[in-house]
C-alpha positions as CSV (number, residue, x, y, z in Angstrom):
1,X,0.0,0.0,0.0
2,X,1.4,3.4,-1.0
3,X,1.5,6.5,1.2
4,X,-1.1,9.2,0.5
5,X,1.4,12.0,0.4
6,X,4.6,12.6,-1.6
7,X,7.1,13.9,1.0
8,X,7.7,10.7,3.0
9,X,10.1,11.3,5.8
10,X,9.6,15.0,6.0
11,X,9.2,15.0,9.8
12,X,12.7,13.6,10.3
13,X,14.2,16.7,8.8
14,X,14.9,19.8,10.9
15,X,13.5,23.1,9.7
16,X,11.7,21.5,6.7
17,X,9.7,23.7,4.4
18,X,5.9,23.2,4.6
19,X,4.6,21.9,1.3
20,X,1.9,24.0,-0.3
21,X,-1.6,23.1,0.9
22,X,-0.5,21.4,4.1
23,X,-0.9,22.5,7.7
24,X,1.8,22.1,10.3
25,X,1.5,21.2,14.0
26,X,4.4,21.8,16.4
27,X,3.8,20.8,20.0
28,X,6.4,20.5,22.7
29,X,6.3,20.2,26.4
30,X,8.6,19.2,29.2
31,X,7.5,16.4,31.5
32,X,9.0,15.2,34.8
33,X,9.0,11.6,33.8
34,X,12.0,9.2,33.5
35,X,13.2,8.7,29.9
36,X,13.4,4.9,29.6
37,X,9.9,4.2,30.8
38,X,8.5,7.0,28.6
39,X,10.3,5.5,25.6
40,X,8.7,2.1,26.4
41,X,5.2,3.7,26.6
42,X,5.7,5.4,23.2
43,X,7.3,2.4,21.4
44,X,4.7,-0.1,22.6
45,X,1.8,2.0,21.3
46,X,0.7,2.5,25.0
47,X,0.7,6.3,24.6
48,X,-1.9,6.0,21.8
49,X,-4.0,3.6,23.9
50,X,-3.9,5.9,27.0
51,X,-4.8,8.9,24.8
52,X,-8.1,7.1,23.9
53,X,-7.2,5.6,20.5
54,X,-7.4,1.9,19.7
55,X,-4.2,1.1,17.8
56,X,-4.1,-2.2,15.9
57,X,-0.4,-2.5,14.9
58,X,1.2,-5.3,12.8
59,X,3.9,-5.5,15.5
60,X,3.9,-4.9,19.3
61,X,6.8,-2.5,19.0
62,X,7.3,0.5,16.7
63,X,9.8,0.0,13.9
64,X,10.1,1.2,10.3
65,X,7.6,-0.6,8.1
66,X,5.2,-1.5,10.9
67,X,1.7,-0.6,10.0
68,X,-1.0,0.5,12.5
69,X,-4.7,1.3,12.2
70,X,-5.6,3.9,14.7
71,X,-9.3,3.6,15.6
72,X,-11.3,6.3,17.3
73,X,-15.0,5.6,17.4
74,X,-16.1,5.0,13.8
75,X,-12.9,6.5,12.3
76,X,-10.1,4.3,10.9
77,X,-6.7,5.9,10.4
78,X,-4.2,3.5,8.7
79,X,-0.5,4.5,9.0
80,X,3.0,3.1,8.4
81,X,6.1,3.9,10.5
82,X,8.5,5.7,8.2
83,X,11.4,6.2,10.5
84,X,12.4,5.5,14.1
85,X,15.3,6.4,16.3
86,X,16.3,4.9,19.7
87,X,19.4,6.4,21.2
88,X,20.5,6.9,24.8
89,X,18.9,10.4,25.1
90,X,16.7,10.6,22.0
91,X,13.9,8.3,20.9
92,X,10.9,8.6,18.6
93,X,9.3,7.8,15.3
94,X,7.3,9.2,12.5
95,X,4.4,7.6,10.7
96,X,2.7,8.4,7.5
97,X,-0.9,8.1,6.2
98,X,-2.1,5.2,4.1
99,X,-5.2,4.9,1.9
100,X,-8.3,5.1,4.1
101,X,-6.9,7.7,6.5
102,X,-9.0,10.8,6.7
103,X,-5.9,13.0,6.5
104,X,-2.8,13.0,4.3
105,X,0.6,13.5,5.8
106,X,3.0,12.5,8.5
107,X,3.2,12.8,12.3
108,X,6.3,12.4,14.5
109,X,6.7,11.8,18.2
110,X,10.1,12.5,19.8
111,X,11.4,12.1,23.4
112,X,14.6,13.9,24.4
113,X,16.1,13.3,27.8
114,X,16.6,16.6,29.7
115,X,17.6,17.2,33.3
116,X,14.7,16.1,35.5
117,X,12.6,14.4,32.7
118,X,11.9,14.5,29.0
119,X,11.0,17.0,26.3
120,X,8.1,15.5,24.3
121,X,7.7,16.9,20.8
122,X,5.1,16.2,18.2
123,X,5.5,17.5,14.6
124,X,2.8,16.9,12.0
125,X,2.4,17.9,8.4
126,X,-1.0,17.2,7.1
127,X,-3.9,18.2,4.9
128,X,-7.5,16.9,4.6
129,X,-7.8,13.7,2.7
130,X,-11.6,13.4,2.5
131,X,-14.5,15.6,1.8
132,X,-15.6,15.6,5.4
133,X,-12.1,16.5,6.7
134,X,-12.0,19.4,4.1
135,X,-15.3,20.7,5.5
136,X,-14.1,20.3,9.1
137,X,-10.5,21.6,8.5
138,X,-10.6,24.2,11.4
139,X,-12.1,21.6,13.7
140,X,-9.5,19.1,12.6
141,X,-6.7,21.5,13.5
142,X,-8.1,22.0,17.0
143,X,-8.6,18.2,17.4
144,X,-4.9,17.7,16.5
145,X,-3.8,20.0,19.3
146,X,-6.3,18.3,21.7
147,X,-4.9,14.8,21.0
148,X,-1.3,16.1,21.2
149,X,-2.0,17.2,24.8
150,X,-3.7,13.8,25.5
151,X,-0.5,12.0,24.2
152,X,1.6,14.1,26.6
153,X,-0.7,13.2,29.6
154,X,-0.4,9.6,28.5
155,X,3.3,9.7,29.1
156,X,2.7,9.8,32.9
157,X,4.6,6.6,33.8
158,X,3.0,6.6,37.3
159,X,-0.4,5.8,35.8
160,X,-1.4,2.1,36.0
């Protein structure tokens, strides 16, 4: 299955130019959580589960090529992991949209170890992929920011 956008891997680049017709989301927050457990929550899809999505991945752990269908109510959002990095103080991945996703683009999740915790960053480049997401474009942008905050709360490693 092919990606639904032409600039695969764009979220791995620093300071990338926004393609015409796409919106950009940049979200970052610092969290007082330990790095290694936060990485495990992210790479095991648990952050997505805790944020209220129902991921159905083809592998239990994030890796390039792994596909996941994110379900939220009646919505299905198929994606494929484009890149992943797991280093002593930096970990994260980016995934891109596949046919059937209501948006077109890529989203990245990064954890950087900092004194006292982690910096959690989300970068997304997307545009509406269906008639209903085109109609709801302003609402979709607000929903992206809402779910970004939910992802950050989901990194609380003290939650059971």
